[in-house]
N, C-alpha and C positions, 0 to 999 in steps of 0.2 A: 193659517199656520201662524202661530204667534212663536216667535222666538226672542227670547233675551239674550243679553251679551255679559259674559263673565259671571254666570249664574250656576253655582253648583247645585245638583239635586238636593244637598243637605239644607239649603236655604229656602225651604217652603215648609209650609205645614203639612202638606200630604205627605212629605217624606220623613215627617217626624220632628220637624224643628216648630215647636208650638210658639216660640218667641216671635216668629215671623208671621205678620198679619197679611194672609194671603187667601181670603175667604172664596175668592172666584176661581183660582187654580184649584183650591182644594174641592171646591163643587165639581169641576170638570174630572176631577181624579175619581171622586166618588160615584158619579154617573157614568164613567167610561172606564178604560183599561189603563192602568199605570204601571209602566215598565220599570223594573227595578235594578236592571244592569245595562242600562243605555249609555253609549260612551261617544265622545267625539274622537274622530281619528287623529285630530291635531289639536293641542291645546291653546290655541291663538287663533285669532278672528278671520283673516283673510282667507288663508288655506282651508280652515275648517268650513267656511261657507261655500268656497269653491268644491269641496267634496260633497256637502249637501246636494248641491246643484248638478254635479256631473256624475257621482258615483265613483269617482277616481281618486287614488292616492296623491298627494301632493308631487312626489315624484314623477307622476303622469302628467297631471294638469299644469305643473310648473310653478306653483306659487307656494314657497317653502316658508314664508314668514307673513306678518301683517304688511299690507301695501303702504309705502310711505306716500305723502300727500301728492308729490310731483308723479308719481306713477298712478294716483288714484283719481285725479281729476285735473282739468285745465289741458293746455295745449300739448303738454307732454306726457299725458296718460295714453295708456293703452287699455284695450277690452281684453283682459286676461283670460275670459271666456271663450274669445273668439276661436273657433275650430273645434270646439268641444259641445256636443249636444247637451242640453240640460232638459230637466225634467218639465220646466215652464216652457220651453219651446214645443215639446210635445204635446202639453195641454193645449197651447195656443192653437196648434196644428189640427187638434181634435175639437176645436170649437168653443174653448174657455175663453171667457173675458179674464185678463189677468190686470190685477192691481198690486202696487209694491208701495207701502208706506213705511218709512224708516230706514234704517242702517242698510246699505249695500255693501261698499268698502270692497269692490272687485274689478274696479277700473271704470273710467269713464262715468263715475257716479252720478253725474248731473243730467246724463242722457237716459232715456228709456231705453231699456234692452229690448231685444227682439221678443214680440209677443205681447209686450204690456200695453195696455189701453190708458193706465193711469199710473202716474209715476212721481213720488213725493219723497226727497231725500235731502239730508244734509252733506255736501260734497266732503269727501275725505274720512268719514265715518266716526267723527269725534266733536269736539269742541263743547262751549258752555251749554248748559241746561236752561240758562235765563234767555229769554228773548233770541232764540237762534235763527240763522238764515237758512231757509229752505229753498229748494228748487222744486217747484210744483208745476209739472207738464211744460217745463221749459221756462218759466218764469221764476226768476230770482228775487226773494223779497224776504225781509225780515219779519218776523211773526212773533208779536208779544205774547209771552206767558212761559210756560213750563214745557220743555222739549217732550216729554212723554204724553203729557196731555195733547199737544199738538198732533203728535202721531196718532193718538186716539181721534181726535177731530177729522183728520184727513182720511182715515180708514172708514170712519161713519160716512163721510162724502162719497167715498166710493160705493159703499153699500147701497146709498141713497140712489145711485144711477143705475141699480141692477134690476131686473125684471124677473119673473117666474120662468120665462120661456128660453133662457139661455143659460148655461152653468157658468161659474166664475169660480176663479181662485185668487184669494186674496193673501198676500203675503205681508205680514206685520212683524218686521223685526226692529224691536225696541232698542234703544241705545242704553237703556239701564240694565243693570245697575253699574255699568262701565264709569271708571271715572272720566271727568272730573268730579268731585264731591263738592261743587261749587255753589248749588242751590238745589233745595228740595222744599216745595210748599210746606208750609206748616202742618196742614191736615196730614200729610203723609209721616211728618215728624212726630206728631203728637203722641201716636201710640206707643212710641218707644221712650217718652220721657222718663219713666222709672224702669225701663228694663234692664235686666241684668246680663242680656246678651249671652245666655248659658250655652248657646250654639256655636259661639265664637271661641275655641281653646285659646287658654293664656299659657302658652309655651315659651321658652327663650327663642329669641331670634335666632334663626339658622345663620351659620356662617356664610352659606350659599345666597342669603337673601339678595335680590337685585337692589344695588344702591338707589336706583331711581324711585323705589317704593318704600325705602327705609322709614320715611317720615310718616307713614300711616300706619306703620306696625304697632299693635298692642294697644292703640288709643281709642278711647271711647267715641270721639266725634265720627272717625271713619266707619265704625260698626253701625253708628247709628245712620248715617249717610247711606251706606251700604243697604240697610234694612229699608229706610225710607224710599229709597229707588225701586227696591222690590215692590213694596206696597203700592207705589204709584203705578207701575206696570199692571199689577194684579187689580187695581181699580179701572185702568182703561180696558182690560181684558173684560170686566164686567160691562162698561159702557157699550163695548162692541157687540157683546152678547145680547145685550138688552136691546139692542137696535136691530139686530136679526130677528129677534123675538117680535119686536114690533112690525116689523116688514112682513111677518109670516114666513120667514126663511129658515128659522132655527131647527125646525124638526126634519128640514130637508139638506141641512149643512154639517158635514163633517169638520170637526174643530180638532187642531192638534196644538199641543203646547210642547215647547222643547227650549234648548239654549244652544248658542254656538260652540261653547265650552264650560267648563266648570271654573272654579276659583277656589283658592286657600285664603281663609281669613283667621290666620293663626295656627291652622293645621300645618303640621310639620315645621312650625316654627318660621312660616312664609306668610307674606301677604302679597298675593299675585296669582298667576295661572302658570302656563308652562314656562314663560319667560320671567316669572316672579323670582327665580333662581339663576345664578350664573355658575354652573352650565344649566341648561333647560332641564326641566323635568317632566317626568310622566307619571306624577302622583295621581292616585284614585281622585281626589278631589278637583284637581285640575283638568281630569277628563270626563269623569261621571257627570250626565246631565239629567235634568227632569225629562220625562218622555210620556205625554198623555195624550190618548185618541179618544175621543167622545163623539158619538153619532147617535142621537136618540134614537130608540128602537131598532137600531141595526149593530151597533157594539155593545156587548155585555158590560153591564155595571158592576164596579168593585172588584175587577179582576185585577191581580197583580202577578203577571208572568214574569219569569226571571231568565229567559235567554239571554246571552250576550249578544247586544246589538249596537251597530255603529253607525255613525252619520253616512258612511257610503253605503248603507242599507236602505237610505231613504229614498232615493231614485226609484229603485225597482218596486218598493213596497207602495209608494203612493200611487203609481201606475196601476199596480195590481189590484190595489183596494178599488179604484175607479174603473178597472176594465178596460184598460188602454195598454196597447202594446208599443213599444220602440224598438227601432232598428238594433239588432245585437251588436255590442262592441265588446271585444275580450278585455279592454282596457278598464271597463267597469268592473269592479271586484265585490260588490255586495250581492246579497239576496234579499227576496221578499221575506220579511216577517208578518205579512198580512194575515197569514194563518191563526197567528196569535191573537192579531186584533179581532178576529171573527170569533173568538172563543175556542180555537182548536189548539192542540198541542202537537205540532208537526215536529217530526225529527230535526235536531238543529245542530250546529257545529258548536264546539267547545274552544275555538280561537278567536282572537281579535289582534289585529295589527295596528301600531300607531307609528307616526312619522311626524317629526318635527326638526327641521335643518339638520343638526348634526347629531340627532339623537332618534333610534328606531326601536320599537318595541314589540314583544308579543306578550299577551295575557291568556292564560287558561283559566278555568274555574279557580284553581287554587295557586298558581304562581305568576309571577311577573317578571320577564327577562328583558333588559334593555342594554343597549349598546351605545357608545358615542364615539364620535370621530375627534380629530384634531387635539389628542392628549388628554381628553377627558376621561374620567374613569366610567365604567360599566357597573350596573347594579343588577341584583336579583332579590326578589322578595317572596317569602312563604306566606301568602294571603290567608291560608287558612290558620296558621300559627300566629301570625303578625298581621293582622288585617289593616294596622294603622302605619304599616311599612316604616317601623322604627329599626329594623335590623337587616343590613345589607348582607346577604348569606352567599354572596358570589364565590367567595374564598372557602365557604364551608364544605369540607370532604364529603358530608353527609349528601349535598346536593350536586355532587361532581358530575353524576351521570345525567342528571337533568339540565344541568347547566349546558353541556356539551350537545345534548340533543335539541334544546331550544335555541343555541346559537345556530346550528347547523340548518334548522327549519327556518329561523329568521333570515339567515343569509340566502337559503334556497328560495323563500317566498318572494323577497324583493328582486332577485334575479330574474324570477319567472315574470314579474311584472314589467322588466325592462329596464328596472332601475341600475344606476351604476353602483359599483361598491360604496359603502357608506361614507369612506375617506374622500370620496369623489363626489358628495352630495350637490355641491355647488354648480355641477354641471346641468342639473336638472332645472334650473331657473334663470330667468334674464332679468328678473326684476331687481332693482336696487334694494339691496337689503338694507334694514334697519341696523342701528349700532350694535343690539345685541347680538345680531348674527355676523355683523363684520368683525365683531372681537375674536380673539383667538385663544385656544386653549394652551395650557402650561407647557405645551410641547412646541407651541408655533408663537413667536414672540413678535413677528410683523407680518403684514399681508402678503401672502406669496403672489407671483406674478401669474401662475397657472394653478389649476386645483393641486391641493396638497399631495404628496406622494403617498402611497399605501404603506 
């Protein structure tokens, strides 16, 4: 399973952006199934990754925002997954050898998690792309080179240890194209020397733009860096697939490509993801991710199914596809979309739910409704008439009945999952929240001693 970081589906050739050089991802899509409506439950890294691993909402698994360094590695870190069954644990208990090469960012990053035979990561989930310090199977050392290429090297090292007599699961979560944009090898920058970056909208900066990312907005160099980082990840996808082929394993190996969440690169006048704005957003570009399943001879080639699928559906889907069962847990909210992977068209729901700190949302085929706590405004968009989400129709009388219905459905859904009322969302996490979540809306001027009142 390949997972990029901060990578909207729009930013690949397979999804229509011909400016982006992604031949290996495009080839996976051509030879497999490319989902058109895949979304992250949360538009920021740590809680999104937790949802992929557990199939649970943030208010259930307890991580509502990205995990700060003190909580992510070192003596004060916690294993935020402790007590939550993960699909990787299920795979390990069913005889799979597990490898993890890349970004973890879910606590105790420098220590191998349950079931993993091979563990290589940069503690904390971030840092420089040039000569980074990795922890590889417990040994910490600086490795010369480009971080994305190093992830590829480590993934290949894991593959070289595999045999034909035991199944394996290799998780390759690239750090790219996440910031910082401090280094990209010239080979990955060169294709964009004359690019017009037509997939990057040139819109006026939003008044809600997160100040921490303002310096990157609308400039050519961040566009080039973001593109080069994606091309670097794509190149390493190709390297890993080539090694699978050389080892005689490719035809019997399922390959999945996705991202932890999306990214706005000028869309909506924003540079960033869900926390690219204050208050946080649930824009389509923040949530929509590439999702490609490729298994030669077993998954139909060239299909583009369009069901609404979420990161919380991955847990049941991967196990279903592999024919493995897990103990039931009512706190897992997803369902398997493996039928679509197999070329079928099963009956499917028409709702997705999102959650990120002070904002929760519901999306249907043509409507998106979101509510915010702590004095921040709510929003509603008619995605059929306004797919770019330019007009908030929350106060439009034409949508009054739909607005009330979606409000009631959203409230009921989270209550059924055991989540507190939205205004009390802070009760669902014990993590030390980053600055953006510690800030307060226009109705709250200083940190409260207890959860804000309803």
